[in-house]
Phi, psi and omega in degrees: 000129178274139175250147182228133179278120180247142178211161177274152176285160177293134179270163182297332182266005177286142180277113183299325179293321178293318178298319179292324179294324177292318182292330184276346184305315179297329179285331181277340181227071181293161184285002179216154181289128181296336180297339186258010181299314180298317180295317180294321179298317179296320179293332180272005175102000177276180180278349175083357182269140177259351183259000000 
């Protein structure tokens, strides 16, 4: 069975700042610490550099 995400469009009275704050929450609180990205990349066989 295929599932499909359905949502309503933004209404004229929706607060754009509130909608953006809701959309940004996953980016502000990732499921892993961002400080360890270089270390995790190196452990997975990459060079570990972000620059």
